[in-house]
C-alpha positions as CSV (number, residue, x, y, z in Angstrom):
1,M,16.6,20.3,-72.6
2,D,17.8,17.0,-74.2
3,W,18.7,14.1,-71.9
4,D,22.0,12.3,-72.2
5,P,21.0,8.6,-72.6
6,K,23.5,7.7,-69.9
7,E,21.7,9.7,-67.4
8,T,18.6,7.5,-67.6
9,E,20.4,4.2,-67.5
10,P,19.4,1.9,-64.5
11,L,21.5,2.3,-61.4
12,T,23.6,-0.5,-59.9
13,W,24.2,-1.5,-56.3
14,Q,27.9,-0.4,-56.7
15,Y,26.8,3.0,-58.0
16,T,24.8,3.6,-54.8
17,T,27.9,3.3,-52.6
18,H,28.8,6.9,-53.3
19,S,25.4,8.3,-54.0
20,V,23.9,10.9,-51.6
21,L,20.6,8.9,-51.8
22,K,22.3,5.6,-51.0
23,Y,20.1,4.5,-48.1
24,D,16.8,5.3,-49.8
25,L,17.8,3.6,-53.0
26,R,18.9,0.4,-51.3
27,I,15.8,0.3,-49.0
28,L,13.5,0.7,-52.1
29,H,15.5,-1.9,-53.9
30,L,15.0,-4.4,-51.0
31,L,11.3,-3.6,-51.1
32,C,11.2,-4.8,-54.7
33,L,10.6,-1.4,-56.3
34,W,13.9,0.2,-57.4
35,P,15.9,-2.0,-59.7
36,L,19.6,-2.1,-59.1
37,P,19.6,-3.1,-61.9
38,G,16.4,-4.7,-63.0
39,S,16.1,-8.4,-63.9
40,L,13.2,-10.6,-65.0
41,F,13.1,-12.2,-61.5
42,F,13.0,-8.7,-59.9
43,R,10.2,-7.5,-62.2
44,L,8.2,-10.7,-61.3
45,L,8.5,-9.8,-57.6
46,T,7.3,-6.3,-58.3
47,A,4.4,-7.7,-60.3
48,F,3.6,-10.1,-57.4
49,L,3.7,-7.4,-54.9
50,I,1.2,-5.3,-57.0
51,A,-1.1,-8.4,-57.3
52,L,-1.0,-8.8,-53.5
53,C,-2.0,-5.1,-53.2
54,L,-4.9,-5.5,-55.6
55,G,-6.1,-8.5,-53.7
56,H,-5.9,-6.4,-50.4
57,F,-7.9,-3.7,-52.1
58,V,-10.6,-6.2,-53.1
59,E,-10.8,-7.6,-49.5
60,G,-11.1,-3.9,-48.4
61,L,-14.1,-3.4,-50.6
62,V,-15.6,-6.7,-49.3
63,N,-15.0,-5.4,-45.7
64,L,-16.7,-2.1,-46.4
65,C,-19.7,-3.7,-48.0
66,T,-20.2,-6.3,-45.2
67,L,-19.3,-4.1,-42.3
68,S,-22.1,-3.6,-39.8
69,G,-20.2,-1.8,-37.1
70,D,-20.2,1.9,-36.0
71,M,-18.7,4.9,-37.8
72,E,-15.4,4.4,-36.1
73,D,-15.1,0.9,-37.8
74,Y,-15.8,2.4,-41.2
75,T,-13.2,5.2,-40.7
76,L,-10.5,2.8,-39.6
77,A,-11.2,0.4,-42.5
78,L,-11.1,3.4,-45.0
79,S,-7.8,4.6,-43.4
80,N,-6.2,1.1,-44.0
81,I,-7.4,0.7,-47.5
82,S,-6.4,4.3,-48.5
83,V,-2.7,3.5,-47.5
84,V,-2.6,0.5,-49.8
85,T,-4.4,2.3,-52.6
86,I,-2.1,5.4,-52.5
87,G,1.0,3.2,-52.1
88,T,0.0,1.2,-55.1
89,V,-0.6,4.3,-57.3
90,K,2.8,5.7,-56.1
91,T,4.4,2.4,-57.3
92,A,2.6,2.7,-60.7
93,F,3.9,6.3,-61.0
94,F,7.4,5.2,-60.3
95,L,7.3,2.3,-62.7
96,R,6.0,4.6,-65.4
97,N,8.6,7.3,-64.9
98,E,11.6,5.2,-63.9
99,R,13.9,7.0,-66.4
100,K,13.1,10.3,-64.7
101,Y,14.0,8.9,-61.3
102,F,17.3,7.5,-62.6
103,R,18.2,10.8,-64.1
104,L,17.2,12.7,-61.0
105,V,19.7,10.6,-58.9
106,R,22.6,10.9,-61.3
107,W,22.0,14.6,-61.8
108,L,21.9,15.2,-58.0
109,D,25.1,13.2,-57.4
110,A,26.9,15.1,-60.2
111,L,25.9,18.4,-58.7
112,V,27.0,17.5,-55.2
113,A,30.3,16.1,-56.5
114,A,31.0,19.3,-58.5
115,E,30.1,21.5,-55.6
116,K,32.3,19.5,-53.2
117,K,35.2,20.0,-55.6
118,S,34.5,23.8,-55.8
119,V,34.7,24.2,-52.0
120,S,37.5,21.7,-51.3
121,S,39.7,24.3,-49.8
122,R,37.0,26.0,-47.7
123,P,36.4,24.1,-44.3
124,L,33.2,25.8,-43.4
125,S,31.6,25.1,-46.8
126,E,33.0,21.6,-46.9
127,A,31.2,20.7,-43.7
128,I,27.8,21.5,-45.3
129,F,27.5,18.2,-47.2
130,P,28.6,15.8,-44.5
131,A,26.1,17.4,-42.2
132,A,23.4,17.0,-44.9
133,Q,24.4,13.4,-45.4
134,K,24.1,12.6,-41.7
135,R,20.7,14.3,-41.6
136,S,19.5,12.3,-44.6
137,A,20.7,9.0,-43.0
138,R,19.0,9.7,-39.7
139,V,15.7,10.5,-41.4
140,A,15.9,7.2,-43.4
141,A,16.9,5.1,-40.4
142,F,14.2,6.6,-38.1
143,L,11.4,6.1,-40.7
144,L,12.5,2.5,-41.3
145,L,12.8,1.5,-37.7
146,Y,9.7,3.2,-36.5
147,N,7.5,1.9,-39.3
148,C,8.8,-1.6,-39.0
149,F,7.9,-1.5,-35.3
150,L,4.5,-0.1,-36.1
151,L,3.8,-2.8,-38.7
152,F,4.9,-5.4,-36.3
153,I,2.3,-4.2,-33.7
154,W,-0.4,-4.0,-36.3
155,L,0.3,-7.5,-37.9
156,T,0.8,-9.4,-34.7
157,A,-2.0,-7.9,-32.6
158,P,-4.7,-10.3,-34.0
159,L,-2.6,-13.3,-32.8
160,A,-3.4,-12.2,-29.2
161,A,-7.1,-12.4,-29.9
162,R,-9.2,-15.5,-29.1
163,P,-8.9,-18.3,-31.7
164,E,-12.6,-18.3,-32.4
165,A,-12.5,-14.5,-33.2
166,R,-10.6,-15.0,-36.5
167,I,-9.5,-11.4,-36.6
168,L,-7.5,-10.3,-39.6
169,P,-4.8,-7.5,-39.3
170,L,-6.5,-4.9,-41.4
171,Q,-9.6,-5.7,-43.5
172,Q,-12.1,-8.1,-41.9
173,L,-14.0,-10.8,-43.9
174,P,-17.3,-12.4,-43.1
175,L,-15.7,-15.7,-42.1
176,T,-17.4,-18.6,-40.2
177,D,-16.0,-21.8,-38.7
178,S,-17.0,-23.6,-41.9
179,N,-15.2,-21.5,-44.3
180,A,-12.4,-20.1,-42.3
181,Y,-9.7,-22.5,-43.3
182,P,-7.6,-21.9,-45.4
183,L,-9.2,-18.6,-46.3
184,Y,-8.3,-17.0,-43.0
185,E,-4.6,-18.0,-43.3
186,L,-4.3,-16.9,-46.9
187,S,-6.0,-13.6,-46.2
188,Y,-3.8,-13.0,-43.2
189,A,-0.6,-13.7,-45.2
190,M,-1.8,-11.5,-48.1
191,Q,-2.7,-8.5,-45.9
192,A,0.6,-8.8,-43.9
193,L,2.8,-9.0,-46.9
194,S,1.1,-6.3,-48.9
195,I,0.9,-3.8,-46.1
196,F,4.5,-4.4,-45.1
197,F,5.9,-3.8,-48.5
198,I,3.5,-1.2,-49.9
199,G,3.5,0.6,-46.5
200,L,7.3,1.0,-46.5
201,I,7.4,1.8,-50.1
202,N,4.8,4.6,-49.4
203,V,7.0,6.0,-46.7
204,H,10.4,5.7,-48.4
205,L,9.4,7.2,-51.6
206,D,8.5,10.3,-49.6
207,C,11.9,9.9,-47.8
208,F,13.6,9.7,-51.2
209,F,12.2,13.1,-52.2
210,T,12.9,14.6,-48.7
211,V,16.6,13.6,-48.9
212,A,16.8,15.1,-52.4
213,M,15.4,18.3,-51.0
214,I,17.9,18.2,-48.2
215,Q,20.8,17.8,-50.6
216,T,19.4,20.5,-52.8
217,A,19.2,23.0,-49.9
218,A,22.8,22.1,-49.1
219,L,23.9,22.8,-52.6
220,L,22.2,26.3,-52.4
221,K,23.8,26.9,-49.0
222,S,27.2,26.0,-50.3
223,L,26.7,28.3,-53.4
224,A,25.7,31.1,-51.1
225,S,28.8,30.7,-49.1
226,R,30.9,30.9,-52.3
227,L,29.2,34.0,-53.4
228,A,29.6,35.7,-50.0
229,D,33.4,34.9,-50.2
230,L,33.8,36.9,-53.4
231,Q,35.8,39.8,-52.0
232,V,38.6,42.0,-53.3
233,R,41.7,40.7,-51.6
234,N,44.1,43.4,-52.6
235,A,43.2,47.1,-52.7
236,P,44.2,48.9,-55.9
237,S,47.7,50.3,-55.7
238,R,49.3,53.0,-57.9
239,R,52.9,52.5,-56.7
240,N,54.1,50.4,-59.6
241,V,52.9,48.6,-62.7
242,D,53.7,45.2,-61.3
243,E,51.2,45.6,-58.4
244,G,48.6,47.0,-60.8
245,R,48.9,43.8,-62.9
246,K,48.6,41.7,-59.8
247,N,45.3,43.5,-58.9
248,I,44.0,43.0,-62.5
249,V,44.6,39.3,-62.2
250,T,42.8,39.2,-58.9
251,A,39.8,41.0,-60.3
252,D,39.7,38.6,-63.3
253,D,39.8,35.6,-60.9
254,M,37.0,37.1,-58.9
255,Y,34.9,37.6,-62.0
256,R,35.7,34.1,-63.2
257,E,34.6,32.6,-59.9
258,L,31.3,34.6,-60.1
259,C,30.7,33.1,-63.6
260,L,31.2,29.7,-62.2
261,C,28.7,30.5,-59.4
262,I,26.2,31.7,-62.0
263,R,26.5,28.5,-64.0
264,T,26.1,26.4,-60.8
265,H,23.0,28.4,-59.8
266,Q,21.5,27.9,-63.3
267,E,22.2,24.1,-63.0
268,I,20.6,23.8,-59.6
269,T,17.6,25.8,-60.8
270,R,17.2,23.4,-63.7
271,F,17.5,20.5,-61.3
272,V,14.9,21.8,-59.0
273,Q,12.6,22.1,-62.0
274,H,13.1,18.4,-62.8
275,L,12.6,17.5,-59.1
276,E,9.4,19.4,-59.1
277,N,8.2,17.6,-62.2
278,V,9.0,14.2,-60.8
279,M,7.8,14.9,-57.2
280,N,4.7,16.9,-57.5
281,P,2.2,14.1,-58.3
282,I,3.6,12.0,-55.5
283,A,3.5,14.9,-53.1
284,M,-0.1,15.7,-54.1
285,M,-1.2,12.1,-53.3
286,Q,0.7,12.1,-50.0
287,L,-0.7,15.4,-48.8
288,A,-4.3,14.3,-49.7
289,L,-3.6,11.0,-48.0
290,G,-2.3,12.8,-44.9
291,V,-5.4,14.9,-44.6
292,F,-7.8,11.9,-45.2
293,D,-5.9,9.6,-42.9
294,G,-5.6,12.2,-40.2
295,C,-9.3,12.6,-40.2
296,M,-10.0,8.8,-40.3
297,L,-7.6,8.1,-37.5
298,I,-8.8,10.9,-35.2
299,F,-12.4,9.6,-35.3
300,P,-11.9,6.0,-34.1
301,A,-9.3,7.3,-31.5
302,A,-11.9,9.5,-30.0
303,Y,-14.9,7.2,-30.1
304,S,-13.7,3.5,-30.2
305,S,-13.9,1.6,-27.0
306,E,-11.5,-1.1,-28.1
307,T,-8.0,-0.8,-26.8
308,S,-6.4,-2.3,-30.0
309,A,-8.1,0.3,-32.2
310,L,-6.7,3.1,-29.9
311,V,-3.2,1.6,-30.0
312,K,-3.3,1.4,-33.8
313,C,-4.6,4.9,-34.2
314,F,-2.1,6.6,-31.9
315,G,0.8,4.5,-33.3
316,A,0.0,5.4,-36.9
317,A,-0.6,9.2,-36.3
318,P,3.1,10.0,-36.0
319,T,3.8,8.5,-39.4
320,V,1.1,10.4,-41.1
321,C,2.2,13.7,-39.5
322,M,5.9,12.9,-40.2
323,Q,5.4,12.3,-43.9
324,L,3.5,15.6,-44.2
325,L,6.1,17.5,-42.2
326,L,9.1,16.2,-44.1
327,Y,7.7,17.4,-47.4
328,C,6.9,20.8,-45.9
329,L,10.2,21.3,-44.2
330,G,12.2,20.0,-47.1
331,A,10.5,22.2,-49.7
332,H,10.6,25.2,-47.3
333,S,14.4,24.7,-46.9
334,V,15.0,24.7,-50.6
335,R,13.0,27.9,-51.0
336,E,14.8,29.6,-48.0
337,Q,18.3,28.6,-49.2
338,G,17.4,29.8,-52.7
339,E,16.5,33.2,-51.4
340,S,19.7,33.3,-49.4
341,V,21.7,33.1,-52.7
342,S,20.4,36.7,-53.5
343,V,21.5,37.9,-50.1
344,A,24.9,36.3,-50.4
345,A,25.5,37.9,-53.8
346,Y,24.6,41.3,-52.3
347,S,27.1,40.6,-49.5
348,S,30.0,39.9,-51.8
349,G,32.6,42.6,-52.6
350,W,30.8,44.1,-55.6
351,A,31.3,47.7,-54.3
352,D,35.1,47.4,-54.8
353,A,34.9,45.3,-57.9
354,S,35.0,46.1,-61.6
355,A,32.0,47.3,-63.6
356,R,31.4,44.0,-65.3
357,F,31.4,42.2,-61.9
358,R,28.8,44.6,-60.6
359,R,26.6,44.1,-63.6
360,A,26.9,40.3,-63.3
361,V,26.0,40.5,-59.6
362,Q,22.9,42.4,-60.4
363,V,21.8,39.6,-62.7
364,V,22.5,37.0,-60.0
365,I,20.5,39.0,-57.4
366,T,17.6,39.4,-59.7
367,R,17.4,35.8,-60.7
368,A,17.9,34.4,-57.2
369,Q,15.0,36.6,-55.9
370,K,12.6,34.3,-58.0
371,P,11.5,31.6,-55.3
372,L,12.4,28.0,-56.0
373,V,8.9,26.8,-55.2
374,L,8.1,23.0,-55.1
375,T,4.5,22.2,-55.4
376,A,1.9,19.4,-54.9
377,G,0.3,18.6,-58.2
378,G,1.8,21.7,-59.8
379,I,-0.8,23.9,-58.1
380,Y,-0.3,23.9,-54.3
381,P,2.9,25.4,-53.0
382,I,4.7,23.3,-50.3
383,Q,6.2,25.2,-47.4
384,R,6.3,25.3,-43.6
385,A,2.9,26.9,-43.3
386,T,1.4,24.2,-45.5
387,F,1.8,21.8,-42.6
388,L,-0.5,23.8,-40.3
389,S,-3.1,24.3,-43.0
390,L,-3.2,20.6,-43.7
391,L,-3.7,19.9,-40.0
392,N,-6.5,22.4,-39.9
393,A,-8.1,20.8,-42.9
394,G,-7.9,17.3,-41.3
395,Y,-9.5,18.6,-38.1
396,S,-12.3,20.4,-40.1
397,Y,-13.2,17.2,-41.9
398,Y,-13.2,15.4,-38.6
399,A,-15.6,18.0,-37.1
400,L,-17.8,17.6,-40.1
401,L,-17.8,13.8,-39.7
402,Q,-18.5,14.2,-36.0
403,N,-21.6,16.3,-36.7
404,F,-22.7,13.8,-39.3
405,N,-22.3,10.9,-36.9
406,G,-24.2,12.8,-34.1
407,R,-27.4,13.0,-36.2
């Protein structure tokens, strides 16, 4: 399908005021990722952020090569560097496919606006979108506040250590008293800035897709409500011609509304395909990171004797699980609401309707029975059961690592 050039134009701060993705767009903009709109200075900030992450990655390699601690030290170091690596790759994917993201936002906003207009006289259906918007805002606010708190703990913990210890927040360097200044201060600042920005970008890109899935599920729920409301309001009457004409008009209106529902369903289906195309590489990376980080965090939490390591592991674990859970619940909700469209079409008043209405309903039921599946990498379906399978995989890798360490 050809794109309208206006759909891929950069968004503005004013545009986001009425967008259903308002909070995530503005958070990503403040994190120097999403241009609203882009300027040369903004692009330079993004490039500086990527440079910081690359420097952090190099320090992580130095840490791994010079680390002489136990297995738990290696696993904690790998967990830290994996977050920076995946966050940087996600940033690169976004920058490469900016136009697709812009189109996704404009398309979703247009669908929600059109659906709100269609249900403007139905209080129950109207309430679907404010509820979805509140849920989206709560998810964004919770992830932002919790991760800012977590990063504050991680980044300030070394300040409580002895001055001669020279502990860095994440990756440790072989520093001595002779070479510590100013390398220690510069490394501390680089690690703190890079993990703050890239860590929040990592989380809120996932939140962006989660909110898109929440709004898509709301669209499908509203559409199902419209289909279920298609009922014959006036029974056929043979008393006079005038009443017969009235019933013919009612049947035509009913069929016309069904045609509008069909067009809406087709548009939502195309949007889900676009969402799947944009989201699946990011989802694949996050699911893989979740399994890897889960394994890497469980190990030091089980074996490390340092209190700071335990606090870091137990503090980071909810974020890892939450990112996985949001993807799984969001994709499952889209699939579930997509299947409800078929049930709603069957629940309409097709039995008392015209033959053409019945034929059209059969088409809707058949098409809606095809699941709206969102995947990771285009190969791994995301649904509620996926979360448990990922947890099981993480624990299996942990058990393997535990056996390896015990030898």
